C-alpha positions as CSV (number, residue, x, y, z in Angstrom):
1,M,0.4,0.0,-0.1
2,K,1.2,3.6,-0.9
3,T,2.3,5.6,2.2
4,R,1.5,9.1,3.3
5,Q,5.1,9.4,3.5
6,D,5.2,7.5,-0.2
7,I,3.3,9.9,-0.7
8,S,5.1,13.5,-0.1
9,E,7.9,12.1,-2.4
10,M,5.5,12.3,-4.9
11,T,5.6,14.7,-7.9
12,P,2.6,16.7,-9.5
13,N,2.1,14.1,-12.2
14,Q,3.1,10.7,-9.6
15,L,-0.4,12.8,-7.4
16,V,-1.8,12.9,-10.6
17,S,-1.7,9.3,-11.5
18,W,-1.9,8.3,-8.1
19,F,-5.3,9.7,-7.5
20,M,-6.5,7.8,-11.3
21,I,-5.4,4.7,-9.8
22,A,-6.7,5.2,-6.2
23,S,-10.1,6.0,-7.7
24,Y,-10.3,3.1,-9.4
25,A,-9.2,0.8,-7.3
26,Y,-11.7,1.8,-4.6
27,Y,-15.2,3.0,-7.0
28,R,-14.6,0.2,-9.7
29,L,-12.6,-3.2,-7.6
30,G,-12.9,-2.0,-4.2
31,E,-10.1,-2.4,-3.3
32,R,-7.3,-0.2,-1.5
33,V,-4.2,1.2,-2.8
34,M,-4.1,3.2,0.0
35,E,-6.0,4.2,3.1
36,D,-8.5,6.1,3.9
37,P,-6.1,9.2,5.3
38,D,-3.3,8.9,2.9
39,F,-5.5,9.4,0.7
40,D,-7.8,12.5,1.8
41,F,-3.4,13.4,2.3
42,L,-2.8,12.7,-2.0
43,V,-5.7,15.0,-2.9
44,Q,-4.3,17.5,-0.5
45,R,-0.9,17.4,-1.8
46,L,-2.6,16.9,-5.5
47,K,-4.4,20.5,-4.6
48,A,-1.2,21.9,-3.9
49,E,0.1,21.0,-6.8
50,Y,-2.3,20.2,-9.6
51,D,-1.2,23.8,-11.8
52,N,2.1,22.2,-11.2
53,A,1.4,19.0,-13.0
54,D,1.2,18.2,-17.0
55,H,-0.6,14.4,-16.7
56,Y,-2.1,14.0,-19.6
57,H,-5.1,12.4,-17.6
58,K,-5.2,16.0,-15.2
59,P,-8.3,17.1,-17.5
60,Y,-10.3,13.8,-16.1
61,I,-10.0,15.4,-12.1
62,T,-12.2,18.2,-12.5
63,E,-11.9,20.5,-9.1
64,E,-15.0,19.5,-8.3
65,H,-13.4,16.0,-7.7
66,L,-10.7,17.5,-5.1
67,R,-13.0,19.3,-3.6
68,A,-15.5,16.6,-2.4
69,G,-12.2,14.7,-2.6
70,T,-13.0,11.6,-4.1
71,G,-13.4,10.0,-7.9
72,Y,-15.9,8.2,-8.0
73,D,-17.0,9.1,-11.8
74,I,-14.6,9.3,-14.0
75,Q,-14.2,7.2,-16.6
76,F,-11.5,5.7,-15.9
77,P,-8.8,4.9,-19.1
78,S,-8.0,1.4,-20.2
79,I,-3.6,3.3,-19.1
80,V,-5.3,3.6,-15.7
81,K,-6.2,0.0,-15.3
82,G,-3.0,-1.5,-16.8
83,A,-1.6,0.9,-13.9
84,Y,-3.5,-0.3,-11.3
85,N,-3.1,-3.9,-12.4
86,S,0.4,-3.9,-13.1
87,Y,1.1,-2.1,-9.1
88,M,-1.4,-5.3,-8.1
89,R,1.2,-8.0,-10.2
90,S,4.4,-6.3,-8.3
91,K,3.1,-5.9,-4.9
92,N,2.0,-9.5,-4.7
93,E,5.7,-10.6,-6.0
94,V,7.1,-8.8,-3.7
95,S,5.1,-10.2,-1.1
96,S,5.5,-13.5,-2.1
97,E,9.4,-13.0,-2.1
């Protein structure tokens, strides 16, 4: 799971990526890639860094998403689903070693 420490070290573009991945995992799959307080911290950081991000998924995240602290209604592109699956595979490989 991503932690507050991980989030504090993320670039603005990484914040966009992880907002998308975490929202997809939680709202579409009922899974978590971070605890709720850590997601809230990610949202706060993304609010502060939003103008510095130039990630191609940034347009999916509106001010309302950040204000509400949720990405429940985002139409997630396939690459986000793939990024989640890749993260989970790598996480499982590490834990099984």
